[in-house]
C-alpha positions in Angstrom: -16.1 -1.9 1.8 -18.9 -4.5 2.5 -18.1 -5.3 6.2 -19.5 -9.2 5.5 -17.0 -9.4 2.6 -14.2 -8.2 4.2 -10.8 -9.8 3.8 -8.3 -10.8 6.2 -5.2 -9.2 5.2 -1.7 -10.2 6.7 1.1 -7.8 7.2 4.2 -8.4 4.9 6.5 -7.8 7.9 4.6 -8.0 11.2 3.1 -11.5 10.3 -0.4 -9.8 12.6 -3.7 -9.3 10.7 -4.5 -5.9 9.1 -7.7 -4.2 10.6 -9.0 -1.2 8.8 -8.5 2.1 9.8 -6.4 5.2 9.1 -4.8 4.5 5.8 -4.6 0.5 6.8 -4.3 -2.1 4.9 -1.8 -1.4 2.4 -1.2 -2.6 -0.6 2.6 -3.1 -1.7 2.7 -4.1 -5.8 6.3 -5.7 -6.7 6.8 -5.5 -10.4 10.0 -7.7 -11.2 12.3 -7.1 -13.8 10.5 -3.8 -14.0 13.2 -2.3 -16.4 11.9 -5.1 -19.4 9.2 -4.7 -21.6 6.0 -5.4 -19.8 5.6 -8.6 -21.4 8.2 -10.1 -19.8 7.6 -8.8 -16.2 6.4 -10.5 -12.8 4.0 -9.3 -10.5 2.9 -10.0 -7.1 0.8 -8.2 -4.6 1.4 -7.5 -0.4 -0.2 -6.2 2.3 1.0 -4.6 5.1 0.6 -2.1 8.1 1.8 1.9 7.0 3.7 2.0 10.4 5.3 -1.4 9.9 6.0 -0.5 6.0 8.0 3.2 7.6 9.5 1.9 10.2 11.2 -0.9 8.5 11.9 1.6 5.3 15.5 2.8 5.3 14.3 6.2 4.4 12.9 9.3 6.2 10.1 8.6 7.4 8.9 12.1 5.5 8.7 10.3 2.5 5.8 9.1 2.9 3.9 12.0 1.9 0.7 9.7 1.7 0.3 9.8 5.3 0.1 14.0 4.3 -4.0 15.3 5.0 -4.1 17.5 2.0 -2.4 14.0 -0.3 -5.7 13.4 -2.1 -7.6 10.3 -3.1 -7.5 8.5 -6.4 -10.8 10.2 -6.4 -10.2 13.2 -5.2 -7.3 13.2 -9.0 -9.9 11.5 -10.8 -12.7 14.3 -10.0 -10.1 17.2 -10.8 -8.7 16.3 -13.4 
């Protein structure tokens, strides 16, 4: 990303600005009416820090396997397909 065009993201959990680094910023894509046909669904994207999401989730932090260094990026998956 071009630093001159970098957007400011605000964490939905803590309200602080999210600085790029590590896995941040994270985007949470919410799909309402997920059990309905696509045309009836609504979507919205929220942003957060990975640590804020992990600390507020009721699931164990180990479920966030995205933190695993061997978890492939989208580009790596596409290259290996």
